[in-house]
C-alpha positions in Angstrom: -1.1 -15.1 -5.2 2.3 -13.8 -6.4 0.4 -12.2 -9.3 -2.4 -10.7 -7.1 -0.3 -9.3 -4.3 1.5 -6.7 -6.4 -1.8 -5.2 -7.5 -2.9 -4.8 -3.9 0.5 -3.4 -2.9 0.4 -0.9 -5.8 -3.1 0.1 -4.9 -1.9 1.2 -1.5 0.6 3.7 -3.0 -1.7 4.9 -5.8 -2.2 8.5 -6.9 -5.9 9.2 -6.8 -5.7 11.9 -9.4 -8.6 14.1 -10.6 -9.8 13.4 -14.1 -9.3 16.0 -16.8 -10.6 16.2 -20.5 -8.4 14.3 -22.9 -8.1 11.2 -20.7 -9.6 8.0 -22.1 -12.7 6.7 -20.2 -11.4 3.1 -20.4 -7.8 1.8 -20.7 -6.6 -1.7 -20.4 -3.4 -3.7 -20.9 -0.8 -5.9 -19.2 2.3 -5.0 -17.3 5.0 -6.3 -15.0 6.1 -5.1 -11.6 9.3 -5.4 -9.7 9.2 -5.1 -5.9 11.8 -4.9 -3.1 10.3 -5.3 0.3 11.4 -6.3 3.8 10.3 -9.8 4.9 7.9 -8.0 7.2 7.9 -4.5 8.6 10.7 -4.4 11.2 12.8 -7.1 9.6 16.4 -6.5 8.6 16.0 -9.1 5.8 14.4 -8.2 2.5 13.2 -10.0 -0.7 12.5 -9.2 -4.3 9.6 -10.1 -6.6 9.0 -9.8 -10.3 5.5 -10.6 -11.5 2.9 -9.7 -14.2 -0.2 -7.7 -13.4 -3.4 -6.5 -15.3 -3.5 -2.8 -16.2 -7.0 -1.3 -16.0 -8.3 2.3 -15.7 -11.9 3.3 -15.8 -13.1 6.9 -15.4 -16.9 7.1 -15.0 -19.0 9.8 -13.5 -19.2 8.3 -10.0 -16.7 5.4 -10.1 -13.1 5.7 -11.1 -10.4 3.1 -11.3 -7.3 5.2 -11.9 -4.2 3.8 -10.1 -6.7 3.2 -7.3 -10.5 2.9 -6.8 -12.6 5.8 -5.7 -16.4 6.5 -5.6 -17.7 10.0 -6.0 -20.8 9.7 -3.8 -20.9 13.2 -2.4 -22.1 16.4 -4.2 -18.7 18.0 -3.8 -15.3 17.4 -5.4 -13.7 18.0 -2.0 -15.0 14.8 -0.4 -14.3 11.3 -1.8 -14.7 7.7 -0.7 -12.0 5.3 -1.9 -10.7 1.8 -1.3 -7.4 1.7 0.5 -5.3 -1.4 -0.1 -2.0 -2.9 1.0 -0.3 -6.3 1.0 2.7 -8.3 2.0 4.6 -11.3 0.7 5.1 -14.4 2.7 8.1 -14.3 5.0 10.9 -16.7 3.8 11.7 -19.8 5.9 15.3 -18.7 6.4 14.6 -15.5 8.3 16.9 -15.9 11.3 14.7 -13.8 13.7 11.8 -16.3 13.2 13.8 -19.5 13.2 11.6 -22.3 14.6 8.4 -20.1 14.4 5.5 -20.5 12.1 5.9 -19.0 8.7 4.2 -15.7 8.0 1.7 -16.1 5.2 1.1 -13.5 2.5 -1.4 -10.9 3.6 -3.9 -8.5 2.0 -5.4 -5.4 3.5 -8.3 -3.4 2.2 -11.0 -1.1 3.5 -12.7 2.3 3.1 -10.8 5.6 3.0 -12.6 8.9 3.5 -10.7 11.7 1.8 -11.1 15.5 2.2 -9.4 18.1 0.0 -8.0 20.8 2.2 -6.6 23.1 -0.5 -5.9 23.0 -4.2 -4.9 25.0 -7.3 -5.0 24.1 -11.0 -2.7 21.0 -10.8 -1.9 20.3 -7.1 -3.9 19.7 -4.0 -3.5 18.7 -0.3 -5.8 16.0 1.1 -6.6 14.5 4.5 -6.9 10.8 4.0 -8.5 8.6 6.7 -8.3 4.9 5.7 -9.3 1.9 7.9 -8.1 -1.4 6.5 -8.9 -5.0 7.5 -6.1 -7.5 7.1 -6.2 -11.2 6.1 -3.5 -13.8 5.8 -3.6 -16.0 2.7 -1.8 -19.3 2.7 -1.5 -22.3 5.0 -3.5 -20.4 7.7 -5.9 -18.2 5.8 -8.0 -15.9 8.1 -8.6 -12.5 9.6 -5.5 -11.0 11.3 -6.6 -7.5 12.5 -7.1 -3.9 11.6 -4.9 -1.0 10.6 -5.7 2.7 10.9 -3.4 5.1 8.9 -4.5 8.7 8.8 -2.3 10.9 6.6 -1.8 14.2 4.9 -1.2 13.8 1.1 0.1 16.2 -1.5 -1.0 15.3 -5.0 0.0 16.6 -8.4 -2.6 15.6 -11.0 -2.1 15.0 -14.7 -3.5 18.0 -16.6 -3.1 16.0 -19.8 -2.7 12.4 -20.9 1.1 12.4 -20.7 1.8 14.5 -17.6 3.4 13.1 -14.5 1.1 12.3 -11.6 2.9 12.6 -8.2 1.9 12.0 -4.6 3.7 12.4 -1.2 1.9 11.2 1.9 2.9 11.1 5.5 1.1 9.8 8.6 1.1 7.5 11.6 0.0 3.9 11.6 -2.0 2.2 14.4 -2.6 -1.5 14.6 -4.9 -3.4 16.9 -3.8 -6.2 19.2 -4.6 -9.0 16.7 -2.6 -7.4 13.8 0.4 -6.6 16.0 0.3 -10.0 17.6 0.3 -11.8 14.3 3.6 -10.3 13.3 5.4 -9.5 16.5 4.2 -11.9 19.3 6.7 -14.5 20.7 4.9 -17.2 22.6 6.4 -19.2 25.5 7.2 -22.2 23.3 9.0 -19.9 20.8 11.4 -18.4 23.4 15.1 -18.9 22.8 18.3 -17.5 24.4 18.2 -14.8 21.8 14.4 -14.4 21.6 12.5 -13.5 24.8 8.7 -13.6 25.0 6.7 -10.7 23.7 3.0 -9.9 23.9 1.9 -7.2 21.5 -0.7 -4.6 22.4 -2.7 -2.2 20.2 -1.4 1.2 19.5 1.1 3.2 17.5 3.0 1.1 15.0 5.3 3.8 13.5 5.4 6.6 11.0 5.0 6.0 7.2 6.1 8.2 4.3 5.1 7.4 0.7 6.2 8.8 -2.6 4.4 7.6 -5.8 4.7 8.5 -9.4 3.1 7.5 -12.7 3.0 8.7 -16.3 1.8 7.6 -19.8 4.6 7.4 -22.3 3.1 6.7 -25.7 1.4 3.2 -25.5 3.2 2.5 -22.2 2.3 3.4 -18.6 5.1 3.8 -16.0 4.5 3.9 -12.3 6.2 3.2 -9.0 6.6 4.1 -5.4 9.1 4.5 -2.5 8.0 4.0 1.1 9.7 4.3 4.5 8.4 2.9 7.7 9.9 4.2 10.9 9.1 2.1 14.0 10.8 4.3 16.6 8.8 4.8 19.8 6.2 2.3 18.6 4.4 -0.3 20.7 6.1 -3.1 18.6 9.7 -1.7 18.7 10.7 -3.9 21.6 9.6 -7.1 20.0 12.7 -9.4 19.4 11.3 -9.9 15.9 12.0 -6.2 15.2 15.6 -6.2 14.0 15.4 -3.0 12.0 13.7 0.2 13.2 13.5 1.7 9.7 12.4 -0.1 6.5 12.4 0.9 2.9 10.0 -0.6 0.3 10.1 0.2 -3.4 8.4 -0.9 -6.6 8.4 0.0 -10.3 6.0 -1.2 -12.9 5.7 -0.9 -16.7 2.5 -1.7 -18.6 1.6 -1.9 -22.3 -1.7 -0.2 -22.9 -3.7 -2.2 -25.6 -6.7 0.1 -25.7 -7.8 3.5 -24.5 -11.3 4.2 -25.7 -13.4 7.3 -25.6 -12.9 10.6 -23.9 -15.1 12.1 -21.2 
């Protein structure tokens, strides 16, 4: 799981760049990722992870795996269907806000994202991205934990050649349903303490997310990373006693050795 989760997390912050001549059709290799992330969104405690991950890029006519997964099913370059992903690590047992409560398992989120290009020039574009993700816990209590809706506006800089930077900045609100919010932020009657009152989560606005991602080929190596901020001010979960920090930063950096990059298209 510690190997798989970084791939899902990086997928969430991927740069869905357009393909240009000179890029290989297939690239594969192996890399390592280092993450710094809060125990859960809203926690004042954080944790770090270092793990290997498989590096794979495929650029076909209708299917592309290029720091993300997208399908070109429509007869226009302005409309794409992609897979949106995210994930979280298990919350450590020593998080004081959750003392005496069940441990939060690792989670994965994935689902479709409809993306429409609003404007573009030779190397940059602005997109409306409308992802809906379904979340599952993985661990001692594996199962479905809810839905997340995260519409956003994204500015993208594509790589005009193989060794250019690819950049992306995306901003937008996050909405969670009652199940998702309850999994992370509910406090049941048997979990009440003098410092932790009861809390029953409802569906609604979970905060505002800002993402910055970057990637580049450097010789036989691929470098990529992201920085993300989640601001929970005025959200429906802000008043949960488990929210001990209203603004969280998450960051990751990865480096991969590319063994093969075959064919151009």
